[in-house]
C-alpha atoms as one frame of an Amber mdcrd trajectory, in Angstrom:
protein
 142.482 132.173 108.242 141.084 128.644 108.582 138.973 129.201 111.694 135.671
 128.287 109.976 137.100 124.994 108.635 138.692 124.166 111.998 135.349 124.651
 113.782 133.449 122.268 111.493 131.757 119.282 113.221 132.460 120.834 116.664
 136.202 120.912 115.889 136.234 117.143 115.254 137.791 117.133 111.781 140.954
 116.146 109.892 142.302 119.715 109.588 142.017 120.253 113.351 143.944 117.013
 113.922 146.757 118.230 111.615 147.001 121.635 113.316 146.930 119.978 116.746
 149.635 117.439 115.770 151.847 120.328 114.608 151.458 122.000 118.017 152.295
 118.686 119.720 155.492 118.270 117.671 156.927 121.336 119.388 156.546 119.540
 122.719 157.720 116.140 121.454 161.012 117.450 120.006 163.525 118.890 122.494
 163.318 122.690 122.649 165.111 125.378 124.601 163.303 126.809 127.665 162.921
 130.119 125.738 161.240 128.365 122.766 158.970 126.346 125.072 157.680 129.559
 126.640 156.290 130.563 123.224 154.929 127.034 122.615 152.953 127.213 125.883
 151.628 130.680 124.947 150.513 129.325 121.532 148.801 126.366 123.221 146.943
 128.635 125.654 145.643 130.613 122.668 144.759 127.413 120.802 142.813 125.876
 123.733 141.095 129.210 124.410 139.994 129.506 120.794 138.915 125.890 120.178
 137.725 124.376 123.508 135.280 122.035 121.675 138.247 120.147 120.191 139.254
 119.051 123.695 136.080 118.945 125.786 133.502 117.575 123.313 133.270 114.451
 121.147 136.275 112.109 121.088 138.811 112.493 123.928 141.935 111.773 121.784
 143.193 115.365 121.533 142.532 116.010 125.216 144.451 112.849 126.192 147.442
 113.647 123.945 147.721 117.211 125.241 147.488 116.082 128.897 150.256 113.526
 128.265 152.650 116.074 126.711 151.994 118.812 129.315 152.533 116.363 132.188
 155.829 115.340 130.605 156.884 119.016 130.722 155.813 119.191 134.397 158.711
 116.783 134.989 161.178 118.967 133.016 164.578 119.760 134.531 164.091 123.507
 133.911 162.162 125.213 136.734 160.756 127.866 134.376 159.423 125.132 132.034
 157.852 123.312 135.006 156.092 126.535 136.048 154.917 127.271 132.480 153.634
 123.697 132.049 151.826 123.821 135.421 150.225 127.163 134.465 149.070 125.742
 131.113 147.643 122.651 132.833 145.753 124.820 135.334 144.432 126.980 132.475
 143.365 123.818 130.611 141.416 122.482 133.624 139.797 125.860 134.170 138.703
 125.987 130.520 137.198 122.499 130.948 135.270 123.745 134.011 133.980 126.813
 132.144 133.084 124.714 129.076 130.994 122.420 131.328 129.078 125.459 132.650
 131.007 125.335 135.948 129.844 121.810 136.789 132.970 119.635 136.651 136.364
 118.875 135.060 135.514 115.213 134.523 137.181 114.897 131.095 140.515 116.527
 131.981 140.477 114.637 135.319 140.122 111.268 133.595 142.631 112.007 130.828
 145.235 113.366 133.280 145.046 110.282 135.527 145.289 108.095 132.435 148.307
 110.090 131.174 150.010 109.781 134.595 149.500 105.994 134.478 151.078 105.870
 130.992 153.949 108.239 131.879 154.941 106.156 134.906 155.741 103.320 132.487
 157.154 105.520 129.680 159.185 108.196 131.458 159.338 107.237 135.144 157.770
 110.457 136.471 157.010 111.029 140.137 160.151 112.592 141.622 160.562 115.949
 143.373 160.278 117.897 140.091 156.842 116.466 139.360 155.686 116.949 142.977
 156.803 120.593 142.716 154.571 121.042 139.631 151.570 119.546 141.471 152.167
 122.028 144.312 152.229 124.929 141.792 148.861 123.799 140.343 147.334 123.656
 143.856 148.674 127.154 144.583 147.041 128.483 141.400 143.718 126.951 142.495
 143.964 128.395 146.017 144.888 131.875 144.768 142.298 132.149 141.962 139.872
 134.764 143.350 137.403 134.368 140.444 136.934 130.695 141.341 136.606 131.213
 145.080 132.837 130.608 145.320 132.633 127.528 143.058 133.814 123.948 143.551
 136.659 124.216 141.007 139.518 124.567 143.571 138.197 121.476 145.411 138.128
 119.514 142.124 141.742 120.531 141.354 142.804 119.492 144.875 141.030 116.134
 144.504 142.755 115.534 141.151 146.272 116.302 142.463 145.547 114.077 145.489
 144.540 111.208 143.195 147.672 111.691 141.074 149.783 111.467 144.242 147.935
 108.256 145.228 148.774 106.690 141.854 152.421 107.770 142.202 152.620 106.366
 145.747 151.068 103.051 144.686 153.513 102.850 141.770 156.469 103.468 144.101
 155.240 100.548 146.253 154.923  98.407 143.127 158.543  99.150 142.251 159.588
  97.932 145.707 157.747  94.643 145.147 158.550  94.110 141.450 160.280  90.793
 142.308 157.282  89.585 144.338 154.593  88.906 141.672 151.765  88.170 144.156
 152.330  91.382 146.119 152.730  93.380 142.899 149.427  92.119 141.498 147.719
  92.699 144.865 148.771  96.361 144.771 147.558  96.690 141.178 144.247  95.081
 142.128 143.766  97.629 144.952 144.510 100.453 142.513 142.057  99.038 139.941
 139.355  98.821 142.631 139.962 102.420 143.690 138.782 103.386 140.194 135.573
 101.353 140.302 133.649 104.488 139.294 135.967 105.159 136.319 135.805 102.112
 133.996 138.423 103.440 131.543 141.088 103.700 134.263 140.046 100.443 135.889
 140.546  98.776 132.521 144.079 100.317 132.241 145.160  98.719 135.540 143.421
  95.388 134.825 145.323  95.172 131.523 148.548  95.861 133.403 147.681  93.043
 135.859 146.965  90.673 132.975 150.411  91.368 131.487 152.136  90.544 134.808
 150.145  87.299 135.135 150.960  86.291 131.547 154.647  87.096 132.104 154.667
  84.822 135.150 152.904  82.012 133.268 149.678  82.430 135.308 147.438  82.208
 132.257 144.124  81.458 133.988 144.604  84.554 136.198 145.441  86.652 133.108
 142.269  85.312 131.463 140.227  86.364 134.526 141.536  89.928 134.137 140.503
  90.010 130.477 137.052  88.586 131.312 136.677  91.325 133.922 137.577  93.923
 131.253 135.007  92.338 128.886 132.379  92.601 131.651 133.186  96.294 132.189
 132.828  96.972 128.452 129.588  94.950 128.272 128.149  96.957 131.176 129.171
 100.222 129.504 127.672  99.234 126.116 124.462  98.047 127.783 124.063 101.385
 129.578 124.719 103.237 126.319 122.029 101.116 124.643 124.513  99.755 122.085
 123.867  96.025 122.580 120.958  93.785 123.532 122.727  90.442 124.016 123.557
  91.050 127.705 120.106  91.050 129.232 121.478  91.113 132.774 124.500  93.335
 132.027 127.903  92.105 133.220 126.261  89.399 135.403 125.952  87.267 132.226
 129.732  86.896 132.196 129.718  85.292 135.690 129.107  81.909 133.999 132.431
  82.195 132.152
């Protein structure tokens, strides 16, 4: 009934946000496995009908959906895990098709970001979550329509990166009482995302919090300066500011 209104401004509008938030409520409030099956079916229809809402403009809706689906990938019900994994695979495939079969860069970034948040919020990463990652890889390997494009390789790379984050986090947990080692591991993780400023910023902020907690304020300040440099570089490349004539190098003085 409201399709025309929902599609206004490439699906970036207040009504779309309300409809999306209603869908998300069904995942945020505990449901039975039978009810969740219908929620996942509704979401598949929703993503299929309004891909612009997720893969164009602001990334907020894409990030929120990735977060909630990943949470369901860690669900205690095997059927819910399978349904969530299938929805996630469908979502990535839609992203690939929307980008004219070039990449899944947006869902890749938002999924890694959601994993990083979920590690802190819900402690994911056990056998249930690993099982869901295996299901997603199986979907990619068995998808005959995608056999001659680079989509299966992109899915495999994404699941591999998620496992790397989970492994690094497990190591961090082992060294949580050794602040230097903990920060060293976080620094390595931040560097591994040198090509993805948004994720690098996430881990640098996490490092800054550990430093501040330990009373190492100058080290915390260095992390924030590094974040400022990343943002300055990004804004310079986007042509948003003129004050940094030599990009992030200007911040070296500080």
